[in-house]
LOVO-746528 format. One record per residue (C-alpha): z, y, x; residue in one letter. Coordinates in steps of 0.25 Angstrom, whole numbers, plus 2048, in hexadecimal, padded with zeros to 3 digits. Each point is the difference from the previous one (the first is absolute). Example, Ala and Ser with C-alpha at 12.3 -4.5 7.8 and 13.67 -1.06 7.14 Angstrom:
81F,7EE,831,A
7FE,80E,806,S
***
This chain:
D14,82A,2BE,M
7F9,7F5,807,S
7FE,801,80F,W
7F3,804,806,S
7FB,805,80E,T
804,80E,7FD,S
80E,7FC,802,A
7FE,7FD,80F,I
806,80B,807,P
7FA,808,80C,D
800,7F6,80C,L
7FC,80A,80A,S
807,7FC,80D,G
802,7F2,7FC,K
7FA,7F4,806,T
7FD,7F3,7F8,A
7FC,7F3,805,A
7F8,7F6,7F7,I
7FC,7F2,803,T
7F2,7FB,7FB,G
7F8,80D,7FD,V
7F2,7FA,800,T
7FF,800,7F1,G
808,7FF,7F3,G
80E,805,7FF,L
802,803,80E,G
7F4,809,801,L
803,807,7F3,N
80F,802,804,A
7FB,806,80D,A
7F7,80A,7FA,I
80B,805,7F6,E
80A,801,80B,L
7F6,808,808,G
7FD,809,7F4,R
80E,804,800,H
801,803,80F,G
805,7F4,807,A
7FB,7FC,80D,S
7FB,7F1,800,L
802,7F4,808,L
7F7,7F5,7FA,V
7FE,7F2,805,T
7F4,7F7,800,A
7FB,7F3,806,R
7F1,804,800,D
7FB,80C,808,D
7F4,802,7F7,A
808,800,7F3,K
80A,809,806,A
7F5,80A,803,A
7FC,800,7F2,Q
80E,802,7FB,A
802,80C,809,V
7F3,806,7FB,A
804,7FE,7F2,R
80D,806,802,I
7F9,80C,807,A
7F7,801,7F4,K
80B,7FF,7F5,D
80B,807,808,A
7FA,80A,809,P
808,804,80C,G
809,7F4,800,T
805,7FC,80E,K
7FD,7F1,801,V
803,7F6,80B,E
7FB,7F2,7FF,V
80A,7F5,805,V
7FA,7F2,803,E
808,7F6,7F9,L
7FF,7F1,7FD,D
80C,7FB,7F8,L
7FB,7F2,802,A
803,802,80F,D
80E,802,803,L
7FF,804,80E,A
7F5,80A,7FD,Q
808,805,7F4,T
80D,803,809,K
7F7,807,80A,K
7FA,809,7F6,A
80E,803,7FA,A
806,802,80E,A
7F5,80A,803,G
804,809,7F5,L
80E,7FF,803,V
7FD,806,80E,D
7F6,80B,7FB,T
804,804,7F2,V
80B,80A,7FF,E
803,7FE,7F1,H
7FB,7F7,7F5,L
804,804,7F2,D
7F8,7F6,7F8,I
7FD,7F2,803,L
7F7,7F8,7F5,I
7FF,7F1,803,N
7F4,7FE,7F8,N
7F6,7F6,808,A
7FF,7F2,7FB,G
7F8,7F4,7FC,V
800,7F9,7F2,M
7FD,7F2,7FC,A
7F9,7FC,80C,T
7FC,7F1,803,P
80A,7FA,80A,K
7FF,807,80D,R
809,803,80C,L
804,80D,807,T
7FE,801,80F,V
80E,7FB,802,D
7FE,7F4,7F6,G
807,805,7F4,F
7FA,7FE,7F2,E
7F7,80C,7FF,L
805,807,7F3,Q
80F,7FF,804,M
7FD,803,80E,G
7F8,80C,7FD,T
806,806,7F4,N
80F,7FE,804,H
802,7FB,80E,L
7F6,80A,806,G
806,80C,7F8,H
80E,7FB,804,F
7FC,800,80F,A
7F9,80E,7FE,W
80C,806,7F9,T
80A,7FA,80A,A
7F9,805,80C,T
7FE,80E,7FA,L
80F,800,7FC,W
805,80A,80B,P
7F6,80A,7FB,L
803,7FD,7F1,L
80F,801,802,K
7FF,80E,807,T
7F6,805,7F6,S
807,7FC,7F3,N
7F3,7FA,7FC,T
7FC,7FC,7F2,T
7FB,7F2,801,V
7F8,7FB,7F5,V
7FD,7F1,7FF,S
7F4,7FC,7F7,V
803,7F4,7F7,A
7F9,7FB,7F4,S
802,7FA,7F2,L
7FD,7F3,806,A
80E,7FF,806,H
804,7FC,7F2,T
7F7,7F4,801,M
80A,7F9,809,V
80F,7FC,7FF,K
803,801,80F,G
7FA,7FE,80E,I
7FE,7F4,808,D
806,804,80D,L
7F8,7F6,808,R
7F4,809,7FE,S
807,809,80A,L
7FF,7F5,80B,T
7F3,7FC,808,T
801,7F2,7FB,P
7FF,806,7F2,G
803,7FA,7F3,S
7FC,7F2,7FE,P
7FE,803,7F1,R
7F2,800,7FA,R
7FA,80E,803,Y
7FE,808,7F3,R
7FA,80E,803,R
806,807,7F5,W
80E,7FA,802,Q
800,805,80E,S
7FB,80D,7FD,Y
80B,802,7F5,G
80A,7FB,80B,E
7FB,80B,80A,S
802,80B,7F5,K
80D,7FB,7FD,L
804,801,80F,A
7FB,80E,800,N
80A,804,7F5,L
80B,7F8,806,L
7FE,807,80D,F
7FF,80E,7F9,A
80D,7FE,7F9,F
807,7FA,80C,E
7FC,80B,809,L
805,80A,7F5,D
80E,7F9,800,R
801,7FF,80F,R
7FC,80F,802,A
80A,804,7F6,K
80B,7F8,806,A
7FD,806,80E,A
800,80E,7F9,G
7F2,803,804,L
7F6,80A,7FA,G
7F5,7F6,7FF,V
7FB,7FD,7F2,V
7FA,7F3,7FD,S
7F9,7FE,7F3,V
7F5,7F7,7FA,A
7F4,802,7F8,A
7F4,7F8,7F9,H
7F3,805,7FB,P
7FF,7F8,7F4,G
7F2,7FA,7FE,L
7F8,80A,808,A
7F1,7FD,803,F
7FF,7FF,80F,T
7F8,7F7,809,N
80D,7F8,802,L
7FD,7F8,7F3,T
7F3,7FB,806,A
802,800,80F,A
80C,7F6,801,G
7FC,7F6,7F5,P
7F2,7FF,805,T
803,7FF,80F,L
7F9,7F3,805,G
7F7,800,7F4,G
7FD,806,7F2,N
808,7F8,7F6,S
7FE,801,7F1,L
80E,803,7FD,P
801,80B,80A,A
7F4,806,7FA,K
805,7FF,7F2,G
80D,806,804,M
7F9,80C,807,H
7F8,803,7F3,Q
80D,7FF,7F7,I
807,80A,809,V
7F3,809,800,R
802,800,7F0,I
80F,803,7FF,V
803,807,80D,R
803,80E,804,A
7F8,806,80B,P
805,7FF,80E,A
803,80F,800,S
80A,7FE,7F4,M
805,7F3,806,G
805,808,80C,A
809,809,7F7,W
80C,7F7,800,P
7FF,7FF,80F,L
7FF,810,801,L
80C,802,7F6,M
808,7F6,808,A
7FD,807,80D,A
802,80F,7FC,T
80A,800,7F4,D
80C,806,806,S
809,7FB,7F5,E
7FE,7F2,805,L
80C,7FC,808,S
7FC,7F2,804,G
7FF,7F2,7F9,G
7F7,805,7F5,E
7F3,7F9,7FC,Y
7F4,808,7FA,V
7F5,7FB,7F8,G
7F6,804,7F5,P
806,803,7F2,S
7F6,7FA,7F7,R
7FA,7F2,7FC,L
80C,7F8,806,R
7FF,808,80D,Q
7F1,7FD,801,M
7FC,80F,800,R
805,80E,7FC,G
808,80B,807,A
80B,7FB,809,P
80F,7FF,7FC,R
80C,7F8,805,L
7FE,7F1,7FC,V
808,7F3,801,G
7FE,7F5,80A,A
804,7F1,7FE,S
80E,7FC,802,G
7FB,7F8,80C,T
7FB,80C,807,A
80E,807,7FE,R
807,7F3,806,D
808,806,80C,A
804,7F2,805,Q
7F1,7FC,800,L
7FC,80D,807,A
80A,7FE,80B,D
7FB,7F2,803,I
7F2,805,800,L
803,80B,809,W
806,7F7,80A,T
7F4,7F6,7FF,A
7F7,80B,802,S
807,805,80D,E
7FE,7F2,805,S
7F2,7FF,7FC,A
7FB,80D,806,V
809,7FF,80C,G
807,80D,7FE,T
80E,804,7FC,E
800,80B,7F5,F
80D,806,801,T
802,80C,7F6,V
***
């Protein structure tokens, strides 16, 4: 029998944190977790959009306890401050979904001078998770890293993009996006390896939504100007996509399926993982490269200025 949200257990007494809930996957995941009883810690950069998201959660999952955490993953100091605040105030955190991100943006830099996509999608979440680690470790948290089919578009990662001088290569937005999503997978699988080696109860898994119709397919590519290719892609996704609510299903399965022990990757089951009910799926060989993952981990520690000892 294929997975559906009816398989989500009662989450009463559980706390879930989700990055990026002002729309799309994050908002739909938050609503579904709230419907099943979880208290929510939701992050956002924009106060007005955060208020809209909270109102939507209240409408679709009445009675859900929601706390908004200001988080800008493109600002490492602010990211660490936000995470440290949760470590100081939250008793336990059962689910962490690292979902926020940007896609195929024109060349931009984070506050700290990193290429925007690698800086936000990977380095921001690396610093966020590393700072949260004392809380995650004691809570036996299930950590879900949201990846993408785009990780198969690249063969590796130019580690120079994890430095502030950046890579001297010509900037290609889809290549950089694919590398940031590959980094998400390498991180998820390496965190699993390290947690198991340390004998910890933290479960690190990854998920991808397939082709889900969210504003991400338009917001990133059109940053700095509406381009014809960006508009074209948004319309293609509009035709073949799954709705954002169903695109969130792999994230929800990864976050709540008690049979997952760490290291799994969840994605849609139909149309070459573009849509459909979620199931366990395969990642590229590069994503499973333990040596590359170890190198990326060390480079990420250096980039964010935080030692992440599991």
